[in-house]
C-alpha distance (Angstrom), angle and dihedral (degrees) to the residues before:
residue distance angle dihedral
M1 . . .
Y2 3.78 . .
F3 3.80 92.4 .
C4 3.80 91.8 56.1
T5 3.82 91.5 49.5
F6 3.80 90.4 48.4
M7 3.81 91.5 50.5
V8 3.81 92.7 50.0
F9 3.79 90.6 48.2
S10 3.83 91.6 47.8
V11 3.80 92.5 50.5
F12 3.82 89.7 48.1
I13 3.82 91.7 51.9
I14 3.82 93.1 47.3
L15 3.81 92.5 48.5
S16 3.80 90.5 47.0
F17 3.81 91.9 53.7
A18 3.80 91.1 46.4
F19 3.80 91.1 50.6
V20 3.82 92.6 49.6
A21 3.82 91.0 47.5
L22 3.80 90.4 51.0
I23 3.81 92.5 50.1
L24 3.81 91.7 48.2
Q25 3.80 91.1 48.9
F26 3.79 92.4 54.9
D27 3.79 93.2 42.0
F28 3.81 101.1 44.9
G29 3.80 106.0 12.7
T30 3.78 101.1 59.6
D31 3.80 95.3 94.9
F32 3.79 95.6 44.6
F33 3.80 97.1 91.3
E34 3.80 92.7 40.7
I35 3.82 91.1 52.7
D36 3.81 91.3 45.1
R37 3.81 92.0 50.9
C38 3.81 90.5 48.8
L39 3.80 92.9 51.9
D40 3.81 92.2 44.3
E41 3.81 89.4 55.6
G42 3.81 90.9 52.9
G43 3.77 96.5 -103.7
R44 3.76 131.3 129.7
W45 3.80 122.5 -118.7
N46 3.80 114.3 -129.8
K47 3.78 103.9 -150.4
D48 3.80 94.9 -169.6
L49 3.80 94.1 54.6
G50 3.80 96.7 29.7
T51 3.79 91.9 -131.3
C52 3.77 139.7 115.9
E53 3.78 117.4 -110.6
H54 3.79 116.2 -156.1
K55 3.77 121.2 -159.3
């Protein structure tokens, strides 16, 4: 009985963490690849404007 309850609780905790990580990724991680591409191309990321500035 206790093992089953523990398993359900563990699955709930793991799914909760995965859900929070997914929400944070979409909320804060959307610009990551755009910034990385800009820097790889030799540009400079303007944080205030949210754009890539090429020299």
